[in-house]
C-alpha positions in Angstrom: 6.0 -45.3 -83.6 6.6 -41.6 -84.4 5.4 -39.8 -87.7 5.5 -36.5 -89.0 2.0 -35.0 -90.0 1.6 -32.2 -92.3 -1.5 -30.2 -91.9 -2.4 -28.1 -94.9 -5.3 -25.9 -96.3 -5.8 -25.2 -99.9 -5.0 -21.5 -100.6 -2.9 -21.2 -97.6 1.0 -21.3 -97.9 1.5 -22.1 -94.2 2.3 -26.0 -93.7 1.9 -27.0 -89.9 4.4 -30.0 -89.2 3.5 -31.9 -86.1 5.3 -34.9 -84.6 2.9 -37.6 -84.0 3.0 -40.8 -81.9 1.0 -43.9 -82.1 1.0 -47.0 -80.0 0.9 -49.3 -83.2 1.5 -49.2 -86.9 -1.7 -48.8 -88.8 -2.2 -51.4 -91.6 -4.5 -49.2 -93.8 -5.8 -45.6 -94.0 -8.8 -46.2 -92.0 -6.7 -47.5 -88.9 -4.7 -44.4 -89.4 -7.6 -42.0 -89.3 -9.2 -43.8 -86.3 -5.8 -43.8 -84.5 -5.3 -40.0 -85.1 -8.9 -39.1 -84.2 -8.5 -41.2 -80.8 -5.3 -39.4 -80.0 -6.8 -36.0 -80.5 -10.1 -36.6 -78.9 -8.0 -37.8 -75.8 -5.7 -34.8 -75.9 -8.9 -32.6 -76.3 -10.9 -34.1 -73.3 -7.8 -34.0 -71.1 -7.3 -30.5 -71.7 -11.0 -29.8 -70.9 -10.6 -31.6 -67.6 -7.2 -30.1 -66.4 -7.3 -27.1 -64.1 -5.0 -24.1 -64.9 -3.3 -23.1 -61.6 -1.1 -20.5 -62.8 -2.8 -17.1 -63.1 -0.1 -15.1 -65.0 1.9 -15.3 -68.3 5.6 -14.8 -68.4 6.9 -12.2 -70.9 8.2 -14.9 -73.2 4.6 -16.7 -73.1 3.1 -13.2 -74.1 5.5 -12.8 -76.9 4.8 -16.3 -78.3 1.0 -15.9 -78.1 1.2 -12.4 -79.7 2.8 -14.0 -82.8 -0.2 -16.3 -83.1 -2.6 -13.3 -82.8 -4.3 -14.0 -79.5 -2.9 -13.7 -75.8 -5.0 -15.4 -73.1 -4.4 -17.3 -70.1 -5.4 -20.5 -71.5 -8.8 -20.9 -69.4 -11.3 -22.9 -71.1 -15.0 -22.0 -70.4 -16.5 -24.9 -72.4 -15.8 -27.9 -70.6 -18.0 -30.2 -72.7 -16.1 -33.4 -73.6 -15.7 -34.8 -77.3 -17.6 -38.0 -78.1 -14.9 -40.2 -79.5 -17.2 -42.6 -81.7 -18.9 -39.6 -83.2 -15.6 -38.0 -84.2 -14.5 -41.3 -85.8 -17.8 -41.4 -87.8 -17.3 -37.7 -88.9 -13.7 -38.4 -90.2 -14.7 -41.5 -92.1 -17.6 -39.6 -93.6 -15.5 -36.5 -94.3 -13.0 -38.5 -96.0 -15.4 -40.5 -98.2 -17.1 -37.1 -99.1 -13.8 -35.7 -100.3 -13.4 -32.9 -97.7 -9.8 -33.9 -97.3 -7.1 -35.8 -98.9 -4.3 -37.8 -97.3 -0.8 -38.3 -98.9 1.7 -40.8 -97.4 5.3 -40.1 -98.6 4.1 -38.0 -101.4 1.6 -40.7 -102.5 -2.2 -39.9 -102.5 -4.2 -42.5 -100.6 -7.6 -42.8 -102.0 -9.0 -46.3 -100.6 -9.7 -46.7 -96.8 -8.7 -50.3 -97.0 -5.5 -49.9 -99.1 -2.5 -51.3 -97.2 0.1 -48.8 -95.8 3.8 -49.3 -95.4 4.7 -46.8 -92.9 8.1 -46.1 -91.2 9.4 -43.9 -88.7 10.5 -41.5 -91.6 7.0 -41.6 -93.1 5.4 -38.1 -93.7 1.6 -38.1 -93.6 0.0 -35.0 -95.1 -3.7 -34.1 -94.5 -4.9 -31.5 -96.9 -8.3 -30.0 -96.2 -10.2 -28.9 -99.5 -11.9 -25.6 -99.2 -14.7 -25.0 -101.4 -15.7 -21.6 -102.8 -18.8 -20.3 -101.3 -21.2 -17.5 -102.7 -22.3 -16.4 -106.1 -20.2 -15.3 -109.2 -21.7 -11.9 -109.6 
């Protein structure tokens, strides 16, 4: 099933929309978070193990990368792989600690075990909450 993920940060106007494919439809928020983490850890680990054989950039690639503020060859020097179970534990802890909130079709989901009714038109928004740091004076 294909969903649209919206990734947001408080205080930022930019909303990143990402099409996201899962093998099965999650029944609750916990299954959704675990499926998203597994998908991203697999993508991260695959990127770490693939070898980049093209040693140059086309003018179009340079232009696209310049828009994001960084132009590089895509080489990764840190080849450490992510631990999937540790990442799952981290996302569940971060949700219960209130570091991010989840909206499904403009409805906030506050319970990990609450049932979800997801369709292919569902929009899932992850909003990272950023706390103020520092002193007041």
